[in-house]
Backbone bond lengths (Angstrom), bond angles and torsions (degrees), N, CA, C in turn:
res aa  C-N    CA-C-N  psi(-1)  N-CA   C-N-CA  omega(-1)  CA-C   N-CA-C  phi
1 M - - - 1.459 - - 1.523 112.93 -
2 I 1.339 116.08 -25.67 1.458 119.35 -179.42 1.523 111.67 -63.36
3 C 1.343 116.45 -27.72 1.467 120.14 178.52 1.528 111.09 -69.13
4 V 1.340 116.58 -34.00 1.466 120.70 177.65 1.519 109.59 -64.44
5 I 1.344 115.65 -45.32 1.464 120.34 178.74 1.524 110.10 -62.60
6 A 1.333 115.68 -43.15 1.466 120.15 179.09 1.522 111.06 -61.25
7 L 1.339 116.46 -37.87 1.462 120.79 178.74 1.526 110.71 -63.06
8 I 1.339 116.75 -44.42 1.468 121.11 -178.78 1.527 111.02 -66.53
9 V 1.340 115.37 -52.65 1.467 120.25 -175.93 1.527 111.61 -66.61
10 A 1.334 116.55 -49.08 1.466 120.09 -179.04 1.526 111.09 -66.91
11 G 1.343 116.09 -31.59 1.460 119.52 177.39 1.519 111.68 -62.72
12 L 1.336 116.38 -41.28 1.465 120.63 178.25 1.528 111.14 -70.06
13 L 1.333 116.11 -46.37 1.465 119.93 179.95 1.522 111.81 -67.86
14 G 1.337 115.62 -25.88 1.457 120.02 179.87 1.512 113.69 -66.38
15 I 1.325 116.16 -16.32 1.466 119.72 176.34 1.526 109.90 -62.65
16 F 1.336 115.37 -30.94 1.460 120.44 -175.18 1.534 113.56 -109.11
17 S 1.334 118.01 -13.38 1.462 119.65 -174.80 1.528 111.59 -141.51
18 A 1.334 115.59 130.62 1.467 120.91 178.24 1.523 111.14 -65.89
19 K 1.325 116.78 -30.11 1.464 121.79 179.33 1.520 110.77 -57.68
20 Y 1.326 116.31 -44.95 1.461 119.87 -177.80 1.522 112.18 -77.69
21 R 1.331 116.81 -21.86 1.466 118.83 176.12 1.526 110.67 -65.60
22 L 1.315 116.47 -35.19 1.465 120.42 177.23 1.523 111.01 -66.34
23 I 1.343 115.82 -41.34 1.469 119.92 177.92 1.524 110.02 -65.64
24 A 1.344 116.24 -41.15 1.462 120.53 179.61 1.526 110.87 -62.27
25 K 1.323 116.41 -40.21 1.470 120.65 178.66 1.524 110.77 -64.16
26 E 1.323 115.54 -42.72 1.461 120.31 179.13 1.523 110.36 -65.69
27 A 1.334 116.77 -40.27 1.464 121.21 179.17 1.524 110.82 -65.88
28 F 1.331 116.41 -38.38 1.463 120.31 178.70 1.527 110.71 -62.71
29 N 1.320 116.54 -43.94 1.469 120.49 178.57 1.520 111.28 -60.64
30 C 1.326 115.17 -40.17 1.462 120.37 -179.70 1.530 110.83 -66.21
31 V 1.333 116.31 -46.73 1.466 121.01 -179.78 1.519 110.52 -64.03
32 F 1.333 116.38 -42.28 1.464 120.51 -179.44 1.529 111.21 -61.03
33 K 1.323 116.24 -41.96 1.466 119.76 179.88 1.522 111.35 -65.51
34 K 1.322 116.31 -39.57 1.468 118.85 179.15 1.523 111.53 -68.15
35 L 1.339 116.46 -35.22 1.459 119.91 177.86 1.523 111.54 -67.85
36 T 1.307 116.47 -28.15 1.474 120.94 178.29 1.527 111.21 -96.79
37 L 1.350 114.56 21.08 1.473 122.62 174.36 1.523 112.61 61.16
38 R 1.317 116.13 34.66 1.455 120.86 175.23 1.522 109.45 -115.42
39 K 1.293 115.66 156.35 1.454 120.43 -178.73 1.526 110.21 -78.05
40 C 1.330 114.69 137.01 1.461 119.80 176.94 1.528 108.45 -74.94
41 D 1.331 116.68 114.19 1.459 120.13 -176.63 1.529 112.52 -108.12
42 T 1.343 116.01 15.05 1.466 118.83 -179.90 1.519 111.74 -80.86
43 G 1.334 115.93 -19.94 1.459 119.83 -178.41 1.513 113.37 79.10
44 L 1.343 116.96 4.80 1.464 120.15 -177.74 1.520 111.81 -64.08
45 D 1.347 116.57 -44.48 1.463 119.44 -177.99 1.526 111.41 -61.74
46 T 1.338 116.01 -41.59 1.473 120.07 178.98 1.526 111.00 -66.01
47 R 1.331 115.24 -41.08 1.464 119.48 -179.28 1.526 111.63 -65.80
48 L 1.324 116.61 -42.67 1.459 120.47 178.79 1.527 111.30 -65.59
49 K 1.330 115.21 -39.44 1.465 119.53 178.14 1.526 110.52 -60.25
50 S 1.313 116.39 -43.23 1.467 121.11 -179.02 1.526 111.15 -66.93
51 E 1.349 116.30 -42.85 1.462 120.16 -177.88 1.528 111.60 -67.03
52 I 1.328 116.31 -43.55 1.467 120.25 -179.22 1.523 110.66 -66.77
53 T 1.331 115.82 -45.33 1.469 119.90 -179.82 1.527 111.12 -62.01
54 A 1.329 116.63 -40.36 1.468 121.17 -179.37 1.526 111.41 -60.91
55 K 1.324 116.39 -39.53 1.466 119.60 179.79 1.524 111.56 -66.66
56 F 1.337 116.40 -39.18 1.465 119.56 178.25 1.529 111.42 -70.71
57 L 1.335 116.71 -33.28 1.468 120.22 178.14 1.526 111.14 -62.14
58 K 1.323 117.04 -36.08 1.460 121.02 178.31 1.526 111.22 -66.31
59 I 1.327 115.95 -34.76 1.466 120.36 -179.25 1.521 110.86 -78.20
60 N 1.350 114.69 -49.50 1.466 120.44 -177.92 1.529 108.01 -152.62
61 P 1.324 118.65 109.09 1.474 121.59 -176.98 1.522 113.27 -56.07
62 Q 1.337 117.21 -41.43 1.459 120.30 -179.55 1.525 110.93 -64.08
63 L 1.328 115.74 -43.11 1.463 120.67 178.50 1.526 110.29 -63.64
64 G 1.322 117.10 -41.65 1.456 121.20 179.61 1.514 112.38 -61.52
65 R 1.354 116.53 -43.13 1.470 120.02 179.08 1.530 111.15 -65.57
66 T 1.347 116.29 -37.98 1.473 120.47 179.43 1.525 110.84 -64.43
67 I 1.324 116.40 -43.46 1.463 120.53 179.46 1.525 110.60 -65.04
68 F 1.331 117.00 -39.85 1.463 120.63 178.52 1.527 110.66 -61.90
69 R 1.339 116.19 -41.66 1.467 120.90 -177.52 1.523 111.21 -69.02
70 Y 1.341 116.30 -39.73 1.473 120.20 -176.57 1.535 110.45 -112.35
71 F 1.311 115.66 40.01 1.464 119.42 -173.96 1.529 112.49 -62.90
72 E 1.339 117.09 -34.56 1.470 119.95 -179.97 1.524 110.72 -64.64
73 V 1.343 116.35 -42.56 1.471 120.71 177.37 1.525 109.78 -64.15
74 F 1.333 115.20 -44.36 1.463 120.85 178.43 1.531 110.40 -58.60
75 S 1.326 117.11 -40.18 1.464 121.94 179.97 1.521 111.49 -64.46
76 W 1.344 115.81 -42.21 1.466 120.29 178.70 1.530 111.15 -63.08
77 I 1.318 116.23 -44.04 1.473 120.45 179.20 1.529 110.23 -61.69
78 L 1.327 115.52 -44.48 1.461 120.53 179.99 1.524 111.41 -64.15
79 L 1.339 117.12 -38.33 1.460 121.11 178.88 1.525 110.92 -64.96
80 I 1.335 115.94 -45.14 1.471 120.11 179.86 1.524 110.51 -61.24
81 L 1.340 116.46 -44.90 1.465 120.56 179.05 1.528 111.30 -62.46
82 T 1.334 116.15 -37.98 1.464 120.53 178.73 1.521 111.42 -64.35
83 L 1.338 116.43 -45.68 1.469 120.89 -179.77 1.524 111.51 -65.81
84 V 1.334 116.76 -40.19 1.469 120.70 177.90 1.528 110.07 -63.50
85 T 1.332 116.24 -41.70 1.463 120.66 178.70 1.523 111.18 -62.21
86 I 1.333 116.04 -44.47 1.465 120.47 178.84 1.526 110.50 -60.77
87 F 1.338 116.36 -41.31 1.465 120.83 179.92 1.523 110.96 -60.20
88 F 1.332 116.58 -49.00 1.461 119.72 -175.91 1.529 111.92 -71.59
89 V 1.325 117.41 -31.86 1.463 119.77 175.19 1.528 109.88 -65.87
90 A 1.342 116.43 -44.83 1.465 120.71 178.70 1.523 110.74 -62.58
91 Q 1.327 116.26 -41.49 1.461 120.19 178.56 1.525 110.45 -63.95
92 G 1.340 116.23 -40.63 1.458 120.33 178.60 1.515 112.23 -62.98
93 V 1.337 116.53 -41.21 1.462 121.15 177.95 1.523 110.22 -63.26
94 Y 1.335 115.89 -43.39 1.469 120.35 179.94 1.527 110.73 -62.84
95 F 1.330 116.45 -48.79 1.459 120.55 -179.84 1.528 111.36 -61.03
96 Y 1.340 116.00 -38.66 1.465 119.08 -179.07 1.528 110.34 -65.11
97 A 1.345 115.82 -41.69 1.463 119.98 179.25 1.523 111.37 -67.13
98 K 1.333 116.37 -35.21 1.464 120.81 -174.00 1.526 113.25 -88.31
99 Y 1.354 116.22 -39.13 1.464 119.70 -172.79 1.520 114.33 -118.99
100 G 1.342 117.46 -5.64 1.454 118.96 -179.27 1.514 113.89 83.17
101 N 1.334 117.73 7.53 1.463 122.07 174.74 1.521 108.74 -148.89
102 C 1.336 116.51 169.33 1.474 120.37 -173.60 1.521 113.75 -88.82
103 N 1.319 117.90 -6.36 1.464 120.13 -165.12 1.523 114.77 -119.95
104 G 1.331 117.60 21.63 1.451 119.52 178.64 1.515 111.76 93.12
105 P 1.333 117.35 172.48 1.458 121.53 -177.15 1.517 112.08 -62.84
106 D 1.345 115.62 145.38 1.471 123.88 174.34 1.518 113.91 70.66
107 S 1.322 118.90 7.76 1.464 120.26 -179.74 1.522 110.29 -87.07
108 D 1.344 116.22 139.90 1.459 120.48 175.14 1.526 110.73 -119.36
109 Q 1.344 116.25 20.40 1.455 120.80 179.29 1.527 110.53 -76.06
110 F 1.344 115.51 166.74 1.462 120.74 -178.61 1.528 110.75 -60.40
111 C 1.316 115.09 139.25 1.467 121.37 178.05 1.520 108.35 -127.07
112 I 1.324 116.97 124.07 1.461 121.82 -177.44 1.520 111.80 -63.24
113 F 1.348 117.78 -26.56 1.452 121.42 179.34 1.525 112.17 -83.07
114 D 1.326 116.51 -8.39 1.464 122.09 179.97 1.527 109.00 -139.66
115 P 1.348 117.50 61.82 1.466 120.97 -172.81 1.520 114.28 -61.87
116 L 1.339 117.18 -26.27 1.462 120.07 -179.50 1.521 112.44 -88.31
117 G 1.342 116.37 -3.06 1.465 119.81 178.09 1.512 113.76 70.47
118 T 1.342 116.72 32.49 1.461 120.68 -178.87 1.522 112.24 -59.51
119 N 1.338 116.29 -38.75 1.466 120.60 -178.53 1.519 112.88 -93.85
120 K 1.328 115.95 3.98 1.460 119.95 -177.05 1.523 110.18 -76.14
121 P 1.338 118.46 138.93 1.452 120.24 178.30 1.523 110.82 -57.89
122 Q 1.303 116.74 137.77 1.452 121.14 179.64 1.524 110.66 -80.98
123 N 1.336 114.83 149.77 1.458 119.93 -179.15 1.521 112.35 -80.49
124 D 1.349 115.73 -12.77 1.451 119.42 -179.65 1.521 109.40 -66.26
125 T 1.322 116.39 119.59 1.466 120.64 -176.82 1.525 111.64 -97.87
126 T 1.336 117.97 8.06 1.456 120.91 178.62 1.523 109.40 -63.26
127 P 1.340 118.35 125.55 1.469 120.25 -179.28 1.526 110.85 -60.15
128 Q 1.318 116.67 128.46 1.459 120.80 179.86 1.521 108.71 -93.82
129 I 1.327 113.88 75.22 1.460 120.88 -173.93 1.524 110.48 -141.58
130 C 1.327 115.59 158.31 1.459 123.24 165.59 1.524 105.74 -110.72
131 S 1.318 117.53 141.21 1.465 118.58 -174.29 1.520 112.33 -133.44
132 I 1.326 114.94 158.97 1.454 121.29 172.16 1.528 107.74 -66.56
133 P 1.328 119.07 130.64 1.468 120.78 -179.04 1.529 112.13 -52.17
134 G 1.330 115.27 133.05 1.459 120.17 179.16 1.508 113.73 89.75
135 H 1.340 116.16 -1.52 1.462 120.35 178.94 1.529 109.32 -121.24
136 G 1.309 116.02 145.01 1.460 120.88 174.71 1.509 109.42 -92.66
137 E 1.334 115.65 -142.86 1.458 119.63 177.14 1.521 110.29 -71.22
138 N 1.332 115.54 161.42 1.461 120.88 177.75 1.524 110.54 -55.85
139 K 1.297 116.25 144.84 1.465 120.72 177.55 1.532 109.30 -96.24
140 T 1.329 116.04 -98.24 1.461 120.32 179.24 1.524 109.18 -91.86
141 L 1.319 116.06 122.63 1.460 120.73 -176.93 1.522 111.04 -112.63
142 V 1.310 115.50 140.07 1.463 121.90 177.87 1.523 107.73 -127.39
143 A 1.320 116.86 121.92 1.463 120.69 -177.98 1.523 110.49 -61.97
144 P 1.333 117.63 130.38 1.465 120.65 179.82 1.521 110.87 -77.99
145 P 1.321 117.65 156.70 1.468 119.65 176.80 1.526 110.20 -74.26
146 V 1.319 116.01 152.20 1.465 120.72 173.83 1.522 106.47 -98.78
147 D 1.319 114.97 102.15 1.459 119.09 -177.59 1.529 110.00 -92.66
148 E 1.292 116.27 -112.40 1.463 120.29 -178.51 1.528 110.01 -78.29
149 L 1.324 116.33 129.38 1.461 121.07 177.91 1.525 109.28 -93.35
150 I 1.329 115.20 128.80 1.456 119.93 -179.52 1.523 109.15 -77.76
151 S 1.310 116.88 132.50 1.463 121.74 -177.39 1.522 111.58 -53.70
152 D 1.319 115.84 133.45 1.473 124.11 175.16 1.524 114.63 70.49
153 S 1.322 119.01 1.08 1.468 119.38 -177.64 1.527 112.42 -108.91
154 Y 1.324 116.26 19.43 1.457 120.13 174.19 1.520 108.51 -138.23
155 K 1.311 115.95 162.48 1.461 121.74 179.58 1.526 109.26 -127.57
156 G 1.335 115.76 150.15 1.453 119.74 178.98 1.510 111.96 94.76
157 S 1.319 115.40 -158.14 1.465 121.11 -176.04 1.526 111.53 -110.28
158 P 1.343 118.08 132.22 1.467 120.79 175.49 1.527 112.75 -60.87
159 D 1.334 116.92 -17.99 1.466 121.21 179.70 1.528 112.56 -97.36
160 A 1.318 117.22 9.55 1.466 121.15 -176.28 1.525 111.69 -65.02
161 K 1.317 114.42 150.36 1.463 121.35 179.33 1.521 111.79 -71.78
162 V 1.319 116.12 -29.37 1.467 121.18 -177.84 1.525 109.60 -114.47
163 V 1.329 115.47 124.34 1.462 121.85 178.54 1.525 108.78 -110.76
164 I 1.325 115.76 124.55 1.464 121.59 178.27 1.523 108.02 -111.37
165 I 1.318 116.32 119.84 1.460 121.36 177.13 1.522 108.16 -114.99
166 E 1.320 115.45 120.25 1.465 119.85 177.24 1.519 109.75 -105.56
167 F 1.313 116.50 130.21 1.453 122.14 169.58 1.526 106.56 -102.72
168 G 1.329 115.85 114.34 1.454 119.41 -175.40 1.510 112.47 -138.04
169 C 1.325 114.06 166.77 1.465 121.98 178.80 1.524 107.55 -124.62
170 Y 1.325 117.15 125.21 1.462 120.85 -177.36 1.525 113.02 -63.92
171 S 1.330 116.74 -18.45 1.463 120.52 179.27 1.521 112.51 -96.85
172 C 1.330 117.15 -3.30 1.470 121.73 -179.07 1.527 109.59 -84.49
173 H 1.316 116.32 125.77 1.464 121.23 -179.10 1.524 111.60 -59.29
174 Y 1.322 117.26 -36.17 1.466 120.34 -174.98 1.527 111.86 -78.62
175 T 1.335 117.13 -26.84 1.463 119.28 171.61 1.526 109.18 -65.76
176 K 1.318 116.23 -39.14 1.468 120.88 175.11 1.527 110.70 -65.72
177 L 1.327 116.25 -41.16 1.463 121.16 -176.16 1.523 112.27 -62.36
178 V 1.333 117.20 -34.27 1.462 120.64 -177.19 1.528 112.18 -87.19
179 E 1.324 117.71 -6.84 1.464 121.15 -175.94 1.530 113.44 -59.39
180 P 1.342 120.65 -42.56 1.471 119.18 176.42 1.525 112.96 -59.31
181 T 1.331 116.82 -34.27 1.465 120.80 176.86 1.519 110.37 -66.48
182 V 1.331 116.36 -41.91 1.467 120.93 178.27 1.528 110.13 -60.26
183 K 1.322 116.78 -45.37 1.473 120.57 179.12 1.523 111.11 -61.35
184 R 1.314 115.39 -41.44 1.470 119.92 -179.53 1.525 110.76 -64.41
185 L 1.310 117.53 -39.64 1.467 121.50 178.49 1.528 110.62 -64.62
186 I 1.326 115.95 -43.77 1.467 120.63 179.99 1.526 110.59 -62.59
187 D 1.324 116.22 -43.90 1.471 120.46 179.45 1.524 111.42 -65.70
188 H 1.323 116.68 -39.68 1.467 120.76 -175.30 1.529 112.00 -72.73
189 Y 1.318 116.97 -44.32 1.474 119.79 -172.21 1.526 113.38 -94.24
190 G 1.319 118.41 -23.70 1.460 120.12 177.16 1.519 112.90 55.60
191 D 1.339 115.86 -127.02 1.464 121.24 -176.93 1.527 113.82 -78.21
192 K 1.316 117.29 3.02 1.465 119.66 175.51 1.524 111.54 -75.82
193 I 1.342 115.90 -15.28 1.459 120.13 179.86 1.525 109.98 -129.32
194 L 1.320 114.87 162.43 1.459 122.08 168.34 1.521 106.17 -120.75
195 Y 1.328 116.23 117.97 1.466 120.71 179.35 1.521 108.88 -106.06
196 V 1.331 116.06 127.17 1.462 122.27 179.95 1.528 108.86 -127.44
197 Y 1.324 116.23 132.22 1.468 120.82 177.06 1.517 109.17 -103.02
198 R 1.328 116.16 129.17 1.462 122.22 176.70 1.528 109.07 -113.40
199 D 1.324 115.57 132.95 1.463 120.21 178.96 1.528 110.46 -69.94
200 F 1.313 115.31 130.91 1.463 120.95 173.07 1.532 107.51 -139.12
201 P 1.355 115.83 67.15 1.465 120.10 -175.72 1.531 112.07 -67.27
202 L 1.315 115.88 124.85 1.466 121.24 179.29 1.527 108.01 -90.55
203 S 1.323 115.18 75.40 1.460 121.40 -171.08 1.521 113.49 -68.23
204 L 1.320 118.05 -22.92 1.463 120.26 -179.19 1.527 111.80 -69.90
205 T 1.314 116.62 -25.96 1.468 120.46 179.75 1.532 112.56 -113.51
206 H 1.334 116.82 -15.38 1.470 120.95 179.94 1.529 107.69 -131.24
207 E 1.330 115.77 102.74 1.463 120.11 -169.24 1.529 114.20 -63.62
208 N 1.324 117.57 -25.12 1.467 119.50 -176.41 1.527 113.46 -106.15
209 A 1.325 116.48 9.06 1.465 120.24 -175.90 1.528 112.10 -62.01
210 L 1.341 116.34 -42.69 1.462 120.60 -179.06 1.524 110.64 -64.70
211 L 1.327 116.38 -45.10 1.461 121.02 -179.08 1.528 111.14 -64.12
212 A 1.327 116.67 -38.16 1.470 120.55 178.93 1.524 111.00 -63.59
213 S 1.330 116.53 -40.37 1.467 120.20 178.01 1.523 110.96 -64.05
214 E 1.344 116.03 -43.14 1.460 119.63 178.27 1.532 110.46 -61.38
215 A 1.327 115.96 -41.08 1.468 120.57 -178.94 1.525 111.67 -62.41
216 S 1.330 116.72 -36.53 1.473 119.58 -179.87 1.522 111.09 -62.72
217 H 1.331 116.30 -36.51 1.467 119.91 179.15 1.528 111.21 -75.22
218 C 1.330 116.48 -31.52 1.467 119.09 174.14 1.527 109.88 -63.46
219 A 1.325 116.30 -39.18 1.469 120.53 176.88 1.523 110.77 -66.08
220 C 1.324 116.25 -32.54 1.466 121.21 179.17 1.527 110.87 -62.62
221 D 1.338 116.37 -31.81 1.465 120.41 178.38 1.523 111.65 -57.05
222 E 1.332 115.95 -29.39 1.462 120.67 -178.29 1.527 111.90 -108.63
223 G 1.346 115.34 19.29 1.460 120.01 174.97 1.510 115.00 71.83
224 K 1.338 117.58 24.74 1.467 121.05 -178.11 1.530 111.56 -122.31
225 Y 1.311 116.52 31.19 1.470 119.67 -176.53 1.525 111.72 -59.18
226 W 1.334 116.53 -51.55 1.465 120.29 -174.04 1.521 111.88 -70.08
227 E 1.322 116.78 -36.03 1.459 119.91 177.10 1.534 110.76 -66.35
228 Y 1.333 115.55 -40.73 1.468 119.32 -179.48 1.526 110.66 -69.68
229 R 1.290 115.18 -39.75 1.472 120.65 176.90 1.532 110.01 -56.99
230 E 1.336 116.54 -42.37 1.461 121.00 179.20 1.527 110.96 -63.64
231 Y 1.335 116.30 -38.47 1.465 120.61 176.76 1.525 111.15 -63.06
232 L 1.320 116.60 -41.54 1.467 120.44 -178.91 1.521 111.20 -60.80
233 F 1.325 116.27 -44.43 1.463 119.54 -179.84 1.532 111.17 -71.54
234 A 1.326 116.27 -41.47 1.465 120.08 -176.50 1.524 111.94 -64.70
235 N 1.333 116.73 -31.92 1.466 120.63 -176.45 1.523 113.43 -105.62
236 Q 1.320 116.24 10.97 1.469 120.34 177.20 1.532 109.47 -56.47
237 P 1.346 119.47 135.58 1.466 128.32 9.35 1.531 114.04 -99.82
238 K 1.325 119.30 19.94 1.462 121.54 -177.96 1.525 109.75 -74.93
239 Q 1.341 115.28 91.69 1.464 119.67 -175.24 1.534 111.69 -136.60
240 Y 1.326 115.60 30.68 1.461 119.20 173.96 1.527 109.16 -74.03
241 Y 1.318 115.80 168.38 1.465 121.31 -175.58 1.529 111.59 -52.32
242 D 1.334 116.42 -49.97 1.470 119.99 -178.33 1.532 111.70 -63.29
243 D 1.333 116.05 -34.95 1.468 119.76 177.36 1.523 110.61 -62.91
244 L 1.323 115.45 -44.06 1.463 120.60 -177.49 1.527 111.02 -64.94
245 I 1.331 116.27 -38.09 1.464 120.60 176.59 1.528 110.20 -65.95
246 S 1.325 115.34 -40.95 1.468 120.72 -179.79 1.523 111.45 -62.08
247 Y 1.325 117.10 -40.60 1.469 120.80 179.61 1.527 110.27 -64.35
248 A 1.337 115.46 -38.52 1.466 119.95 178.99 1.534 110.38 -62.69
249 K 1.335 115.91 -41.06 1.472 119.90 178.35 1.524 110.60 -64.36
250 D 1.325 116.18 -42.29 1.470 120.46 -179.97 1.525 111.66 -59.00
251 L 1.326 115.89 -32.94 1.465 120.73 -177.83 1.530 112.49 -89.78
252 G 1.337 116.03 1.48 1.461 119.71 177.03 1.516 113.83 77.28
253 L 1.334 117.25 23.93 1.461 120.09 178.64 1.528 110.12 -77.52
254 D 1.317 115.65 159.26 1.462 120.98 177.45 1.527 108.52 -67.79
255 D 1.313 115.93 110.67 1.465 122.13 -174.89 1.529 112.16 -56.49
256 K 1.315 116.25 -46.38 1.460 121.14 -176.70 1.530 111.65 -66.01
257 K 1.325 116.27 -46.69 1.470 120.45 -179.75 1.523 111.38 -63.09
258 F 1.325 115.78 -40.89 1.465 119.65 -178.09 1.526 110.54 -65.15
259 K 1.326 116.78 -44.08 1.466 120.52 178.92 1.522 110.85 -62.38
260 E 1.327 116.50 -44.05 1.464 120.71 179.05 1.520 110.69 -59.98
261 C 1.321 115.57 -41.46 1.466 120.92 179.77 1.526 110.67 -60.75
262 L 1.342 116.39 -45.09 1.466 119.98 179.58 1.526 111.19 -70.04
263 D 1.329 116.33 -46.19 1.467 120.54 -176.49 1.522 111.94 -63.62
264 D 1.326 116.47 -35.46 1.470 120.89 -179.64 1.528 112.38 -82.69
265 E 1.340 116.12 -2.53 1.476 121.30 -178.08 1.534 110.49 51.87
266 K 1.325 113.76 45.45 1.462 121.02 -174.73 1.525 112.76 -56.47
267 Y 1.320 116.28 -36.67 1.467 119.08 -174.83 1.529 113.44 -111.31
268 K 1.319 116.36 16.41 1.466 119.10 179.55 1.525 111.07 -62.24
269 D 1.328 116.59 -42.13 1.472 120.07 -179.95 1.526 111.26 -65.72
270 L 1.331 116.80 -39.02 1.464 120.12 179.67 1.527 110.71 -64.63
271 V 1.332 116.41 -44.46 1.465 120.18 178.90 1.525 110.12 -63.16
272 S 1.329 116.34 -41.98 1.468 120.42 178.57 1.525 111.01 -64.17
273 E 1.322 115.89 -36.48 1.466 120.53 177.84 1.529 110.59 -64.80
274 N 1.338 116.60 -44.28 1.467 120.27 176.66 1.525 111.16 -60.18
275 Y 1.329 114.90 -42.26 1.471 119.88 179.72 1.529 110.31 -61.83
276 Q 1.320 116.55 -43.05 1.462 120.38 -178.85 1.525 111.25 -67.61
277 I 1.323 116.81 -35.35 1.468 120.26 175.11 1.522 109.23 -59.93
278 G 1.328 116.08 -41.26 1.459 120.47 177.49 1.516 112.24 -63.26
279 I 1.318 116.42 -44.93 1.475 120.73 178.25 1.522 110.27 -60.60
280 N 1.333 116.82 -43.86 1.471 120.99 179.47 1.523 111.83 -64.47
281 S 1.334 116.29 -24.91 1.466 120.71 179.04 1.527 112.01 -85.91
282 G 1.345 116.35 -3.55 1.464 120.39 178.01 1.511 114.32 94.20
283 I 1.332 116.87 12.23 1.466 120.61 -175.69 1.525 111.42 -82.29
284 T 1.326 115.51 135.21 1.465 121.91 173.99 1.526 111.39 -131.87
285 V 1.334 117.75 -3.44 1.464 120.81 -177.00 1.525 110.42 -135.42
286 T 1.327 114.61 159.03 1.464 121.17 173.17 1.525 108.83 -128.85
287 P 1.334 116.70 148.94 1.468 126.22 -6.48 1.528 111.49 -81.24
288 T 1.323 115.99 144.99 1.465 122.24 172.79 1.524 107.99 -123.96
289 F 1.327 115.52 131.83 1.465 121.01 -178.00 1.522 110.75 -117.60
290 F 1.325 115.08 136.43 1.461 121.47 167.61 1.527 106.89 -108.47
291 I 1.324 116.68 122.64 1.468 121.61 174.26 1.519 105.51 -113.60
292 N 1.334 115.42 96.72 1.467 121.73 -164.49 1.528 107.36 54.53
293 N 1.323 118.75 -117.87 1.467 119.89 179.81 1.525 113.14 -100.40
294 Q 1.340 116.13 7.06 1.463 120.49 177.05 1.533 109.13 -94.02
295 T 1.328 116.36 154.20 1.460 119.66 -179.19 1.526 111.74 -126.13
296 I 1.311 115.18 145.73 1.468 122.87 171.02 1.523 106.64 -130.05
297 I 1.312 115.92 126.95 1.462 121.27 -176.58 1.522 109.83 -114.34
298 G 1.316 116.03 126.03 1.454 120.27 177.03 1.517 112.88 96.82
299 A 1.335 115.26 175.73 1.466 122.05 -179.35 1.519 109.61 -82.64
300 K 1.316 115.83 79.61 1.463 121.83 -177.96 1.533 111.01 -85.67
301 D 1.333 115.27 170.47 1.462 121.50 -178.71 1.534 111.28 -73.35
302 Y 1.318 114.94 158.49 1.466 122.16 178.37 1.522 111.40 -54.82
303 K 1.334 116.55 -42.97 1.462 119.14 -175.26 1.530 111.63 -67.88
304 D 1.351 117.47 -25.71 1.464 119.86 176.79 1.528 110.38 -66.05
305 F 1.322 115.50 -41.33 1.462 119.99 176.83 1.526 110.58 -68.64
306 K 1.315 115.49 -44.38 1.464 120.63 -176.10 1.523 111.88 -60.98
307 K 1.316 115.70 -38.87 1.461 120.22 179.93 1.527 110.79 -60.23
308 V 1.331 116.34 -44.65 1.469 120.98 -179.40 1.524 110.68 -68.99
309 I 1.329 116.86 -44.78 1.467 120.62 -178.10 1.521 111.17 -63.86
310 D 1.333 116.58 -45.17 1.468 120.00 179.55 1.522 111.09 -61.13
311 K 1.318 116.08 -37.68 1.471 119.77 178.15 1.523 110.39 -64.65
312 E 1.323 116.51 -42.33 1.462 120.55 179.36 1.531 111.63 -67.55
313 L 1.332 115.89 -30.28 1.471 120.15 177.99 1.519 112.36 -83.33
314 G 1.335 116.04 -9.15 1.457 120.30 -179.05 1.507 113.34 79.48
315 I 1.349 116.92 22.74 1.464 121.22 179.62 1.519 109.23 -88.91
316 K 1.327 116.60 126.17 1.468 122.01 177.70 1.522 109.04 -94.52
317 W 1.332 116.47 133.88 1.466 119.48 -175.27 1.513 113.77 -65.17
318 W 1.345 117.26 -24.24 1.467 117.40 -177.19 1.525 112.24 -84.20
319 K 1.321 116.84 -5.75 1.471 119.06 178.78 1.526 108.75 -88.03
320 F 1.313 115.57 77.43 1.449 118.50 -174.75 1.508 113.64 -112.12
321 W 1.320 119.25 2.20 1.457 119.06 177.62 1.528 109.51 -105.28
């Protein structure tokens, strides 16, 4: 059994050192021969037994003699511990990739892959929202229907099992703050979800919010909705008329058409309609998300969204193999 352990350990160390690659090769030959019911004639097992026992003899002679006598049992114990360690390391890597921590969903325990706790939920309970003046958080929320989808302004598949509707304001800091999470969700789930953004400009506190929303739809006319949206968030709060025109030029949009679109308030009614849909749904803050009939309010962590989406998709967190 010591050859199996040597194969695993030397195989890993061999990635960085030629010395261990030779040991790994020798261990592989030994293991292969034993699996084919042949005697290992490389002498590796005997050599390892002697080297390991010698080290223990220096520390404690009695312990060294005991290990030498029961070396086969010692080898089995060491092999089991090695395999268990590999299992939990692999599980930790999987959980970290999937949930942002090593210990499964909703865990805030220490993670060796995230020693600084970058992905750990923060203790700050301050709501990360922008709100209509005089209103607190949303009270009773009702998910709006997804009717006509505007070309180029949604991501994913219209036939997806999970529909995510975000009501956001381009001038709201927290709508900007959650944008990287939104991108990550879109990249991760692809056609498993349908993501739709609804304008909810908080014009009473952000004077250019309405104009910014209109500008995003003008950019959509030329197939640059998502690129323009990224500009709006990246340059927040610079969203005055001249700023919006400048962003259009940077993206290579038709200057004349874009100006006409803004000047004619082509999409003012559409933005107002989206806003009213939000009001009818009980929304008073941004960002607010509907994930099917579930809601997430504020700039929450990626894993908070993932937990809800996976549940709606019927994905169980323990099914990781």
